[in-house]
C-alpha positions, 0 to 999 in steps of 0.5 A: 387260528384258535377255534371259537367254541360256542354253545348253541341250543344243544351245546357245542358241535363240530366235525371230528378231527376238523374242529372237534379235536382233543385239543379243543375238547381240553379247552372246552372242559377246562372252561367247564371246570372253571365254571363248576369250581366257581359254584358251591361244592362238592364239585362232582361232574358226570361224564357220558357219551352216545355211541359215536366214534372215539366217544370212549377216548373223549370221555377219558380225556374230559375225566382227566382234565376235570380230575386235574382241576380238582373236580371229581369225574363220575364216568358212565362207562357205557353209551347212555341216553341224554335223558338218562344222564339228566336223570342221574345228575338229579339223583346223584346230586352232581354239579352237572354233566358233560355229555359227548353227543351230536344227537341226530347230526351226521356221524362225522359230528360230535359235540359237548352238551353241558347240563347244570345240577337240575339236569337241564341243558345249561341256559345261555347265562351259564354257557356264556360264562363257560365261553368267557372262561375259555377265552380268558384261558386262551388270552392268558395263554394258560397251559391246558390242564395236564392229563396225568390224573390216574383213573383211580381218581374217577368215580363210575356210575351205571345210570340205566337201572334208576332211569328205567325204574323212573320210566316205569313209574311214569308210564302204564306198562301194565296197560300196554301189556294187557292190550296185547299190542306188538311194538317195533323199536328202532334204536338207530344204532344209538344210545337208546339200545337196551332201554325201551326194548328191555323195559317193554319186554320185562313188562311182557310186551312183544318187541321187535328191534331194528338197528339194535347194535353199535355202528358209529356210521349210523348206517351211513346217514344221520341217526334221525328217526324221520319218515324217510329213514324208517323203512326198515322199521316199516318192514319189521312191522309187516313181518311181525304184525306190529301196530306201532313203531317207536324210534329214538335218535343217536342220543335218544332225546328225540323220537319218531313214530309210525302208525299201524298202517305205516304212516309217519306221525309227525312230532307236532301231532304226537305232542298235541295227542299226548297233551290231550291224553295226559289231561284225559288220563292224569287230570293234569291241567297245570299248563302246557309249553311249546316252542313258537315254531310248534303247531298251534294245534297245541294252542287250540287244545289249551283253550279247549281244556282251559289250560295255561299255554306257554310259548317259548323260544326254540331251545328245550332249555326254556321248556326245561325251566317250566318243568323245574317250576312245575308250571306245565304237564307237558312241554314239546318242540316240533323237532321231536323233543318232549318231556312231562311233569315229574320228569327230567327238564330235558328231551326224552325220546324214550319216554315219548315213545313209551307214552305213545304206546300207552296211549294207543293201548288205552284208547285202542285206536290208531294214531291216525284216527285219534288225530282226526278226532282231535281235528273234529274237536278243535279244528285241523292244522297242517304244519311243514318245516323247510330250509332255504339256503341263502347267499351271503348277500341274500342273507344280509338282505333277509336279516334286514327284512326280518326287522320290519313288521309286514302287514301282508304275506303274498296278499294275505293279511297279517293279523299278528306279528310274534317275535318270541324267536325269529319272526312269526306271522299269523294270518287271519284264518289262524294259519301262520309262517315263522322264520328263523335264521340259522346261527351256524349255516347260511340257511333260513328255516321256514315253519308254515302251518295251514288250516287245510290241506288245500291251502298248504301248498299256497302257504308254502309258496307264499312263505318261500316268496317272502324269502327269495323275492319275486 
């Protein structure tokens, strides 16, 4: 049976040697070539990768398929961050990019992410055309494009210099250096190696690195800069006297941040803090975007600053569209995705970390203290995300349940039902729960946000009860 290739919110991902095979890569790239060829030329596509196992082989395969189809491949020879590839799409004016990455997923996964000529993740209307082209080729039993194209047919590109130059324009590196703060950077063995650290060092900022070498197994776990995986960075902070850790995931599109006292500052809070900081320092008031599952602290700040709020479905491509239209100063997702005005319409974990360093340097205040100041200004918010696994029967029942508009949640009145993405129930005190079914696993994601620490557990219990029943 032929593997169905489906592009989700961040492309197509699968387990290497199971469904992510050379045969299926050729099918996928043939479909992308069909799409690119149907668009105005010249037809040139960047081909890049993160540092995962067999990445070089997959890039070579894709390049040969493109070349055989009359599309010029521009090969990025070294592992490169997803946002750097997005930036290169725009500066080199290509027809898009094929990026071999599974981002923060475990090491046995790889994937293909396709970006359009604006550097943004392909929107559903594009990925549906690619999927249809793959199915048409399968149905016609068309022969896969040959791989005889010589490497002489490839162009090459080094995406690093131009990307670092752009970051230096967006971030006040001089302010970071003048503050004398020390920084730890955790590369998580990923594509961000040599980007964050090089830029800061060149600016005179003391940086100590951990996991700053290639390991295709990512230390034996997912390359995700989350609280429980940042122990080595915390140890390095104590050793060096650093006041901040900034980290990026496997392809450097996501970020993780540890405050000077060792506290992990969750992405929800980083997005809100940076929004407030950019209004304060840049004077940008053209808008702010967040996914429906991201903290309503952003909503409260938008009201406080009298800034237009855009609440999008989950998937950074929707925020990317608003960046392209210059409707927002900053856009973010609770899953650690963020970008700002004048930058790529793609998640950038490197930029996010650098902006956090700038914010700490300029305000000369810890992130924890800054967060308490935000709470004092607009009220407190305590967000949590949990996954609940469902049996096939329970998933079917819960899918049906999601169609109704509940009037209460465990006895608490629901004042607003939001269906931007999944089902979001807003309660009378401004706390809320949002449910989203996974498209690939028998899992429902429950996002909860209480208005006090005291109420957090009660709200989580109510959220779970709604899923599993009495």
